[in-house]
C-alpha positions as CSV (number, residue, x, y, z in Angstrom):
1,M,285.8,-110.2,100.5
2,L,283.1,-108.0,102.4
3,N,285.0,-105.1,100.4
4,S,285.0,-107.1,97.0
5,I,281.3,-107.3,97.6
6,I,280.5,-103.8,98.7
7,F,282.1,-102.8,95.7
8,I,280.4,-104.5,93.0
9,L,276.8,-103.5,94.1
10,A,277.9,-100.0,95.3
11,S,279.3,-100.3,90.6
12,Y,275.4,-101.6,90.4
13,F,274.1,-98.8,92.1
14,A,276.1,-96.3,90.5
15,A,275.5,-97.3,87.2
16,S,271.8,-96.9,87.7
17,G,272.3,-93.2,89.6
18,A,274.3,-92.0,86.8
19,T,272.0,-93.2,84.0
20,V,269.4,-90.6,85.5
21,A,271.5,-88.0,86.7
22,G,274.1,-88.2,83.2
23,F,276.9,-89.0,85.2
24,G,278.1,-90.4,89.0
25,S,279.4,-93.9,88.5
26,S,283.4,-92.9,89.1
27,T,282.1,-90.1,91.8
28,L,280.1,-92.5,93.3
29,L,282.7,-95.5,93.3
30,I,285.8,-94.0,93.9
31,P,285.5,-93.2,97.6
32,V,284.3,-96.7,97.5
33,A,287.4,-97.8,95.8
34,L,289.4,-96.2,98.2
35,L,288.7,-98.2,100.6
36,F,290.9,-101.3,99.6
37,M,293.2,-99.7,97.1
38,D,295.3,-96.2,96.8
39,I,294.1,-93.4,94.8
40,K,295.8,-93.8,91.5
41,T,294.7,-97.5,91.0
42,A,291.1,-96.7,92.1
43,I,290.9,-93.8,89.2
44,F,292.3,-96.8,87.0
45,I,289.7,-99.4,87.3
46,V,286.9,-97.2,87.9
47,A,287.8,-95.3,84.7
48,F,287.3,-99.0,83.0
49,F,283.8,-99.5,84.4
50,H,282.5,-95.7,83.4
51,L,283.6,-96.9,79.9
52,F,281.3,-99.7,79.9
53,N,278.8,-97.6,81.5
54,N,278.7,-95.2,79.2
55,L,278.9,-97.6,76.2
56,F,276.2,-99.7,77.4
57,K,274.2,-96.0,77.4
58,I,274.9,-95.1,73.9
59,R,273.8,-98.9,72.9
60,M,270.3,-97.6,74.6
61,F,270.2,-94.9,73.3
62,W,271.8,-94.2,70.1
63,N,269.3,-92.4,68.1
64,K,269.0,-89.6,70.3
65,I,272.3,-88.3,70.2
66,D,273.1,-84.8,69.4
67,F,276.5,-85.1,67.1
68,K,276.8,-81.3,66.5
69,T,277.3,-80.8,70.8
70,F,279.2,-84.2,70.6
71,L,282.2,-82.8,68.8
72,L,282.0,-79.2,70.2
73,F,282.3,-81.1,73.1
74,G,284.4,-84.3,72.9
75,I,287.4,-83.3,70.7
76,P,289.2,-80.5,73.3
77,S,287.8,-83.1,75.7
78,I,289.9,-86.0,74.4
79,I,292.9,-83.7,73.8
80,L,292.8,-82.2,77.6
81,A,292.2,-85.8,79.0
82,F,295.9,-86.9,77.5
83,I,296.9,-83.7,79.1
84,G,295.3,-84.1,82.4
85,A,296.0,-88.2,82.9
86,A,299.8,-86.9,81.9
87,L,299.7,-84.6,84.8
88,I,298.1,-87.1,87.5
89,S,301.4,-87.6,89.0
90,V,302.7,-84.1,89.3
91,I,300.0,-82.1,90.4
92,P,298.1,-82.8,94.1
93,V,294.4,-83.6,93.0
94,D,293.3,-82.7,96.7
95,I,293.2,-79.1,95.3
96,I,291.5,-79.6,92.4
97,K,289.0,-81.5,93.7
98,S,288.2,-78.6,96.3
99,I,288.3,-76.0,93.0
100,L,285.6,-78.3,91.5
101,A,284.0,-78.6,94.3
102,V,283.0,-75.2,95.7
103,F,282.3,-74.6,91.9
104,L,279.6,-77.3,91.8
105,I,278.1,-76.5,95.1
106,I,277.6,-73.5,93.7
107,Y,276.4,-73.8,90.7
108,S,273.9,-76.3,91.6
109,I,272.5,-74.5,94.4
110,Y,272.0,-71.3,91.3
111,T,270.0,-73.8,89.2
112,I,267.7,-75.0,91.9
113,V,266.8,-71.5,93.3
114,N,266.9,-70.6,89.2
115,P,265.4,-73.7,87.2
116,K,264.5,-72.0,84.0
117,F,268.2,-71.1,83.8
118,A,270.2,-71.9,80.6
119,L,273.3,-71.0,79.2
120,K,272.9,-70.6,74.9
121,K,274.3,-73.5,72.9
122,T,277.2,-72.3,70.9
123,K,281.2,-73.3,70.2
124,A,282.4,-71.5,72.8
125,Y,280.0,-72.8,75.7
126,A,281.0,-76.3,74.6
127,V,284.4,-75.9,73.4
128,V,285.0,-74.4,77.3
129,G,282.6,-77.4,78.7
130,G,283.9,-79.9,76.9
131,S,287.8,-78.6,77.7
132,F,287.5,-78.7,81.9
133,S,285.7,-81.6,81.5
134,G,288.6,-84.1,79.7
135,L,290.8,-81.8,82.2
136,L,288.9,-83.2,85.2
137,A,288.5,-86.9,84.1
138,G,292.1,-87.5,83.0
139,L,293.5,-85.8,86.5
140,I,290.9,-87.0,89.0
141,G,288.8,-89.5,86.7
142,M,285.6,-87.3,88.0
143,G,284.8,-85.2,84.9
144,G,281.6,-85.9,84.6
145,A,280.2,-83.7,86.7
146,I,281.6,-80.5,85.1
147,R,279.8,-82.0,81.9
148,S,277.2,-82.1,83.2
149,A,276.3,-78.6,84.7
150,F,277.3,-77.8,80.8
151,L,275.2,-80.1,79.0
152,I,271.7,-79.6,81.2
153,A,272.8,-75.6,81.3
154,F,271.9,-76.2,76.9
155,N,268.1,-77.4,77.9
156,L,268.9,-80.8,76.5
157,P,265.8,-83.1,76.7
158,K,266.5,-85.9,78.9
159,E,267.5,-88.7,76.7
160,V,269.5,-86.8,73.8
161,Y,271.6,-85.2,77.4
162,I,272.1,-89.1,78.5
163,A,272.9,-90.0,75.0
164,T,274.7,-87.3,74.7
165,S,276.8,-87.2,77.8
166,A,277.5,-90.7,77.5
167,M,279.2,-90.3,74.3
168,I,281.2,-87.7,75.1
169,A,282.7,-89.5,78.3
170,V,283.6,-92.3,76.2
171,V,286.1,-90.7,73.6
172,I,287.5,-88.9,77.0
173,D,287.9,-92.8,78.5
174,V,289.4,-93.9,74.8
175,A,292.1,-90.8,75.3
176,R,292.9,-91.2,79.0
177,I,293.0,-95.2,79.7
178,P,296.0,-95.7,77.2
179,T,297.7,-92.9,78.6
180,Y,297.2,-94.2,82.8
181,F,299.3,-97.5,81.2
182,F,301.8,-95.5,79.7
183,T,302.4,-93.4,82.5
184,K,302.3,-96.9,85.0
185,V,299.5,-95.5,87.3
186,V,299.1,-98.8,88.0
187,Q,302.5,-101.0,88.9
188,G,300.6,-104.4,89.7
189,S,297.4,-106.4,88.0
190,G,295.3,-107.9,91.2
191,H,292.5,-105.1,90.6
192,Y,291.7,-106.3,87.3
193,I,290.1,-109.3,88.3
194,F,287.0,-106.6,89.0
195,L,286.2,-105.4,85.5
196,F,284.3,-109.0,84.5
197,F,282.1,-107.7,87.3
198,L,282.0,-103.8,86.9
199,F,280.9,-104.7,83.0
200,V,278.0,-106.3,84.2
201,S,277.2,-104.6,86.9
202,A,276.8,-101.9,84.6
203,Y,275.0,-102.7,82.2
204,L,272.3,-104.1,85.1
205,G,272.6,-100.7,86.1
206,V,271.8,-98.8,83.1
207,K,269.2,-101.0,82.3
208,T,267.7,-100.5,85.4
209,G,268.3,-96.6,85.0
210,K,266.8,-96.2,82.1
211,I,263.4,-97.9,83.3
212,L,263.8,-95.6,86.1
213,L,264.2,-92.2,83.7
214,K,260.8,-93.5,81.8
215,R,259.0,-92.6,84.7
216,I,260.7,-89.0,85.9
217,N,259.3,-85.3,83.6
218,Q,261.8,-82.9,81.9
219,K,261.2,-81.1,84.9
220,T,262.0,-82.8,87.6
221,F,264.9,-83.7,85.6
222,R,266.6,-81.5,85.4
223,K,265.8,-80.7,88.7
224,I,267.4,-84.3,90.3
225,V,270.4,-83.1,88.2
226,S,271.1,-80.0,89.4
227,I,270.2,-82.0,93.8
228,A,273.2,-85.0,92.0
229,L,275.6,-82.1,91.6
230,L,275.0,-80.4,94.3
231,L,275.6,-83.9,96.2
232,A,278.9,-84.0,94.5
233,G,280.0,-81.2,95.3
234,L,279.7,-81.6,98.9
235,K,280.9,-85.4,98.8
236,M,284.2,-83.5,97.2
237,L,284.8,-80.7,99.5
238,I,283.8,-82.9,102.5
239,L,285.9,-86.1,101.9
């Protein structure tokens, strides 16, 4: 019972933080879910929370979506999310997590030291970013960090970054969640009761995050995202 309460409370704070940083709901919540469920079930249940969280962000920031960037990221994301979800029972996730963690640590430190760093907003970078984020989302349930690393480097305004990232995340979730069903990642349905509570906490968390976002300027926002990427990398490497 206590673990369940902690899980729901953690989901609220994860939704709030992910709204400000543009990613992190899965990265923050999966470790809590692992306190009382196996990793495959945790990835599956948290995938629904991730979907709820990003649907609410889209609803609140719909007019800020950069649809050109979304398409360039989204199409390869869908394809690779299917592949990643299908490979979840084949490839050791710990190896993938370690590689991703090292990349995020190096990248985030570099962007903190060089705050003006930016990638050219090209089709090639968008496709590469979308492919990696989709693959990692399907495989380990944590593709948001790599997606954010690419999107924040495009130097998008904060609301555009949040909205576009959420739109990309939703198409990845729509691709990977049915694949988890077909591959029978979760054998039982005992944890489905959490979905209602995760839906409510996702909504309340996004509302809170939107209020916080209004109080942050663009320069501070970029710094917050870089620090969030660093913490995500350290957490994945250590835990």
